[in-house]
C-alpha positions as CSV (number, residue, x, y, z in Angstrom):
1,M,104.1,434.0,163.7
2,W,105.6,432.3,166.8
3,G,108.9,434.3,166.4
4,I,107.1,437.6,166.6
5,W,105.2,436.5,170.0
6,C,108.7,435.3,171.4
7,Y,110.3,438.5,170.2
8,I,107.5,440.7,172.0
9,F,108.1,438.4,175.2
10,A,111.7,438.9,175.1
11,C,111.3,442.8,174.7
12,V,108.7,443.0,177.5
13,T,110.6,440.8,180.0
14,D,113.8,442.7,179.3
15,Y,112.1,446.0,179.9
16,S,110.3,444.9,183.1
17,D,113.2,443.1,184.6
18,G,115.1,446.4,184.9
19,V,111.9,448.3,186.1
20,I,111.4,445.6,189.0
21,A,115.1,445.6,189.9
22,R,115.2,449.5,190.4
23,G,111.7,449.6,191.9
24,C,112.3,447.0,194.6
25,G,116.1,448.3,195.2
26,L,117.5,445.0,193.9
27,T,120.1,446.3,191.4
28,T,123.6,445.0,191.3
29,E,126.8,445.6,189.6
30,L,126.6,442.2,187.7
31,G,123.1,443.1,186.7
32,K,124.1,446.6,185.4
33,S,126.6,444.6,183.3
34,L,124.4,441.7,182.1
35,D,121.3,443.9,181.1
36,P,123.1,445.5,178.3
37,L,124.2,442.2,177.1
38,S,120.9,440.7,177.3
39,D,119.6,443.6,175.0
40,K,122.1,442.8,172.4
41,V,121.3,439.1,172.5
42,V,117.6,440.0,172.1
43,Y,118.1,441.8,168.8
44,A,121.2,440.4,167.6
45,L,119.5,437.0,166.8
46,P,117.0,438.4,164.7
47,L,119.3,440.7,162.9
48,L,121.4,437.7,161.9
49,Y,118.4,435.7,160.8
50,F,117.2,438.7,158.5
51,A,120.8,438.8,157.2
52,S,120.5,434.9,156.5
53,Q,117.5,435.6,154.7
54,G,118.7,438.6,152.5
55,I,116.4,441.0,154.2
56,V,119.3,443.2,155.6
57,S,122.8,443.3,154.6
58,W,125.4,441.1,156.5
59,W,127.8,443.9,156.2
60,G,125.2,446.3,158.0
61,V,124.6,443.7,160.6
62,G,128.2,443.1,161.2
63,V,129.1,446.8,161.7
64,F,126.2,447.2,164.0
65,L,127.2,444.2,166.2
66,V,130.8,445.1,166.4
67,V,130.1,448.6,167.5
68,D,127.8,447.0,170.2
69,I,130.6,444.6,171.2
70,I,133.1,447.5,171.5
71,G,130.5,449.3,173.6
72,Q,130.1,446.3,175.8
73,Y,133.8,445.7,176.2
74,S,134.1,449.4,177.2
75,R,131.8,448.7,180.1
76,V,134.2,446.0,181.4
77,W,137.2,448.3,180.9
78,L,135.4,451.2,182.9
79,A,134.4,448.7,185.5
80,K,137.9,447.6,186.0
81,Y,138.9,451.2,186.8
82,K,135.9,451.6,189.0
83,L,134.1,454.2,186.7
84,E,130.4,454.3,186.0
85,T,129.1,451.5,183.8
86,K,125.4,451.7,184.0
87,A,123.3,452.4,181.1
88,N,122.6,455.8,180.0
89,R,119.8,457.4,178.3
90,I,121.2,457.4,174.8
91,G,122.1,453.7,175.1
92,K,118.2,453.1,176.1
93,V,117.0,455.1,173.3
94,K,119.2,453.4,170.9
95,T,118.1,449.9,172.1
96,S,114.4,450.9,171.9
97,V,114.9,452.2,168.4
98,V,116.7,448.9,167.4
99,F,113.8,446.9,169.1
100,V,111.0,448.7,167.0
101,L,113.2,448.4,163.8
102,V,113.5,444.7,164.4
103,F,109.8,444.3,165.1
104,T,109.0,446.4,161.8
105,L,111.2,443.9,159.8
106,M,109.3,441.1,161.2
């Protein structure tokens, strides 16, 4: 039960930090890079746990995380060439869906 509450807390704080930063004009390039990375940490840990318990397949989690790592690396590559790296609507929807799916698995 504590795990569920910790996960909910992590999701709420992950969402609210972005809202507060944008609302107060406190966004930074570092924050734009770290926010998607923190999303991945929030849902990767439960997915790895579920795989270790046999609830989901290691293969599926592995493919999902590799795709996310490639996406995160692409942000670094784009930033190197001073191209847009902020999160887009598709990424936000994907993250929201993953958060809900992880919660459902709990």
